[in-house]
C-alpha positions in Angstrom: 161.5 131.4 -125.7 160.4 135.0 -126.0 159.0 136.3 -129.3 157.5 139.7 -130.1 155.0 140.1 -133.0 155.5 143.6 -134.4 153.9 145.9 -136.9 154.3 149.6 -137.9 152.4 152.2 -139.7 154.2 155.0 -141.6 153.7 158.3 -143.5 154.5 156.6 -146.8 156.3 153.7 -148.5 159.9 154.8 -148.9 162.5 155.9 -146.3 164.5 157.3 -149.3 161.7 159.9 -149.7 161.9 160.9 -146.0 159.0 158.9 -144.8 158.8 158.1 -141.1 157.1 155.7 -138.6 153.9 157.0 -137.0 152.8 153.9 -135.0 154.4 150.9 -133.5 152.4 147.9 -132.1 154.0 144.8 -130.4 152.5 141.7 -128.8 154.5 139.4 -126.6 154.7 135.6 -126.9 156.5 133.4 -124.4 157.0 129.7 -125.3 154.4 130.3 -128.1 151.7 131.6 -125.7 150.2 135.1 -125.7 151.1 136.7 -122.4 148.9 139.8 -122.5 151.9 142.1 -122.5 152.1 144.6 -125.4 153.7 147.8 -126.5 151.8 150.5 -128.4 152.9 154.0 -129.3 151.8 156.7 -131.8 154.7 158.9 -133.0 155.0 162.4 -134.3 156.9 162.0 -137.6 157.7 165.7 -137.9 156.4 165.6 -141.5 153.1 165.3 -143.3 151.3 161.9 -143.8 150.9 161.1 -147.5 147.2 160.9 -148.7 147.7 157.4 -149.9 149.0 156.2 -146.5 146.2 158.0 -144.7 143.7 156.0 -146.8 145.3 152.8 -145.6 145.5 153.5 -141.8 143.4 156.6 -141.2 146.0 158.3 -139.0 145.9 162.0 -139.6 148.5 164.8 -139.1 146.2 166.2 -136.4 146.1 163.0 -134.5 149.9 162.9 -134.4 150.6 166.6 -133.6 150.8 166.1 -129.8 152.5 162.6 -129.9 156.2 162.1 -128.9 158.9 162.1 -131.5 160.8 158.8 -132.1 163.8 160.0 -130.0 161.6 160.1 -126.9 160.3 156.6 -127.2 163.3 154.8 -128.7 164.7 153.5 -125.5 161.4 152.1 -124.1 160.8 150.5 -127.5 164.2 148.8 -127.4 163.6 147.8 -123.8 160.4 146.1 -124.7 161.7 144.1 -127.7 165.0 143.3 -126.0 166.7 140.4 -127.8 163.4 138.6 -128.5 162.8 136.9 -131.8 160.6 139.3 -133.9 157.7 138.0 -136.0 156.8 140.5 -138.7 154.7 140.3 -141.9 156.8 141.5 -144.8 159.7 142.1 -142.4 162.0 144.1 -144.8 159.5 147.0 -144.8 159.1 147.4 -141.0 162.8 146.6 -140.3 163.9 149.1 -142.9 161.8 151.9 -141.3 162.9 151.0 -137.8 166.6 151.0 -138.8 166.0 154.3 -140.6 164.7 155.9 -137.4 167.6 154.8 -135.4 170.1 155.9 -138.0 168.5 159.4 -137.9 169.2 159.4 -134.1 172.7 158.0 -134.4 174.5 157.3 -137.6 175.9 153.8 -137.6 173.4 152.5 -135.1 173.3 148.7 -135.2 170.5 147.2 -137.3 167.6 145.4 -135.6 168.8 142.2 -137.3 172.0 142.5 -135.4 170.0 142.6 -132.2 167.2 140.1 -132.9 166.4 137.1 -135.0 163.6 137.9 -137.5 160.8 135.6 -138.7 159.0 136.9 -141.8 155.5 135.5 -141.6 154.9 136.5 -145.3 157.8 134.2 -146.3 156.4 131.4 -144.2 153.0 131.9 -145.7 154.3 131.9 -149.3 156.2 128.7 -148.6 153.1 127.0 -147.0 150.5 128.4 -149.5 152.4 128.9 -152.8 150.4 130.7 -155.5 147.8 132.0 -153.2 147.1 135.4 -151.6 149.1 135.7 -148.4 148.3 139.2 -147.1 147.0 139.4 -143.6 143.4 139.5 -144.5 143.7 136.4 -146.7 145.5 134.5 -144.0 142.8 135.5 -141.5 140.2 134.0 -143.8 142.3 130.9 -144.3 142.9 130.3 -140.6 139.5 131.5 -139.3 141.0 134.5 -137.4 138.5 137.3 -136.7 139.5 140.5 -138.4 136.1 142.1 -138.5 137.5 145.2 -136.7 140.2 145.7 -139.3 138.4 148.3 -141.4 141.7 150.2 -141.5 145.3 149.1 -140.8 146.5 149.7 -137.2 149.9 148.6 -135.8 148.6 147.1 -132.5 145.5 145.5 -134.0 147.5 144.0 -136.9 150.1 142.7 -134.5 147.4 141.0 -132.4 145.8 139.5 -135.5 149.2 138.4 -136.9 150.1 136.7 -133.5 147.0 134.5 -133.9 147.7 133.8 -137.6 151.3 133.0 -136.9 150.5 130.5 -134.1 147.8 128.8 -136.1 150.0 128.7 -139.3 152.8 127.1 -137.3 150.6 124.8 -135.3 150.9 126.4 -131.9 149.0 127.7 -128.9 147.0 130.9 -129.0 145.6 131.0 -125.5 146.7 133.7 -123.0 149.0 132.8 -120.2 147.1 133.2 -116.9 150.0 133.9 -114.6 148.8 137.3 -113.5 148.4 140.7 -115.0 151.6 142.1 -116.4 152.3 145.6 -117.7 154.7 146.7 -120.3 157.4 149.2 -120.0 155.7 151.9 -122.0 152.7 152.9 -124.1 149.1 152.0 -123.2 148.1 149.7 -120.4 147.5 145.9 -120.7 143.9 144.8 -120.9 142.7 142.6 -118.0 142.9 138.9 -118.4 139.5 137.4 -117.5 139.4 134.1 -115.6 136.7 131.6 -115.1 134.7 131.7 -111.9 136.3 129.2 -109.4 132.9 128.5 -107.9 131.2 127.6 -111.1 129.3 124.3 -111.3 131.3 121.4 -112.8 130.6 120.7 -116.5 128.2 117.7 -117.0 129.8 114.5 -118.3 127.5 112.8 -120.9 128.6 109.2 -121.6 128.2 107.7 -125.1 125.0 105.6 -125.6 125.1 101.9 -126.4 124.2 102.7 -130.0 127.0 105.3 -130.3 129.5 102.8 -128.8 128.4 100.1 -131.3 128.8 102.5 -134.3 132.2 103.6 -132.9 133.3 99.9 -132.7 132.1 99.2 -136.3 134.1 102.3 -137.5 137.2 101.0 -135.8 136.8 97.6 -137.4 136.5 99.3 -140.9 139.7 101.3 -140.2 141.4 98.1 -139.0 140.5 96.3 -142.2 141.3 99.1 -144.6 144.7 99.8 -143.0 145.8 96.1 -143.0 145.6 95.7 -139.3 147.2 99.0 -138.3 144.3 100.8 -136.5 146.2 102.5 -133.7 143.0 103.0 -131.6 142.6 99.2 -131.3 146.2 98.7 -130.2 146.0 101.1 -127.2 
């Protein structure tokens, strides 16, 4: 099962006001494992970034002046996501902007939802934690995900953080697959996956002491008594 965790940054909040995408960040999951493959691209929106949006992501008009327009990266972006299931926090916002970009290129262009299944992690979080804050920072705190580098929003960083949050929130694996370095079809290169030294000394095995074993046995007896004879550890 291939999933792509996706985030965007934009010039403003509403496509109806002519706002555009300025950054796309994607992280790949295969069978609920991070593979190390990602897609990341800054985009020239051919318009000014709103002051309010700049305060959120810190991406200036000057930074975007020499970046490609969406038309130049549209195909490599579609090639990367393919028909993967997309995981997006507050999906209607990002999907609305992506669909808007493709409609500007070709009126009547199929929606992303016609191409991919969408999981909205905000909807999942609200169902799992009703009545609580469920923005990305709140979820990081709740699940112990390090977001110390998130002084400003950034599409790739937010996608990486969301991948960890999503896997923890849904009870899955967050480790990288170690099947070799892989590169994506466009954007910046993949960071190297570091492996353990094969010549390292084996980890020491420290057996439990007699006192620890005795305390453990007493605890199992207490569980057996309080559960009415249903302590599973005594049945194995």
